[in-house]
N, C-alpha and C positions, 0 to 999 in steps of 0.2 A: 685068690679067687674067692676065699671066703669074706674077706673084706667087701668084695664088691657084692656078694650076695646079700650082706647085712644092709649095704648102703641102698640096693635096691629094694629090699624089703622095708626100708625106713621110708622110702617114697611111694611105694604102692600101696602099702596097708593103710596109710592114714588117707590116702585118695580114696580107696575102697570105702572106707568109714565115712567119708564126706559124702559120697555117692550115696551110700544107705541112710544117712543120717538127714540128708535133704529130703529124702522121701518120707521119713517117720519121724514125727516129733516125739514118739516114745522110746526110739532107738536112740535118739539124741541124749534124753534124760537117762537111759541107762548107761549110755558111754560116760556121763558126769558122774554118776553115782558110783559106777565102777572105779572112776579115777579117784573120787574121794576114798573110797574105800582102800584102795591101792596106797594112796598118799599116806593114810593114817597106819596101814600095815608095815610100809617100809620106814617110817619115821619110828614105829614103836620099837622095830628090830635095832635101828641105830641107836635109840635112846637108852635100851635095854644093855647093848654092847658096851657102849660108852661108859655106863653106870657101872656094870661089871668090870671094865678096864680101870676105871677110878678106884673102885672097891678093893681091886686086887694090887694097886700101886705099881700097875705095869705099863710100860710104854705103848701109847696107842697105836704106834707105827708097826709094831709086832703083832698086835692083835686084831689088826683091820681085817683079817682074812676070815675071821669068824662071822662076820656079817656079810662080807661080799661073796661068800660061798653059802649062805643060808638060802634057802628056797623062798622063805617068807620075806626076804628081801629081793631077790633075784627076779621073779616073776611080777610082783607089783611093780617093781623099777622098770621093767621091760615095757609092761603096759603103757606106763608113765611116758616112757620113751617114744611111743608112737601115739599117745595122746595129745602131747604138746603140738608136734606138727599137725596132727588132725585140727586142733584149734585155731592154728595159723591158716590152714587151708580153708576151714569153714569161715574164717573173718573175710577171706576173699571171694569166696563163692555165694556167700549168705546175702539176702536182700536187706537192705538197711531200711529202717522204719522212719 
């Protein structure tokens, strides 16, 4: 049941984003800036944890839960998870110049 909910949200949220973005150019820019910030946030967490793993000479597979459970990784990654389908939907619905 929860997987179905996630699937539905992964379809509905990007479509809502497209609907809103097609009406406001400012909202489109906000979505892009937010995605850029989320990308750098998630990448920084990953890079920091990989560096810490290498510095401690531990196996990465046993240390992977540190960044997978980190809120600074989860929330930005969740936004990126709906932003990518949003971009794909936008490419279908936007007017080509």
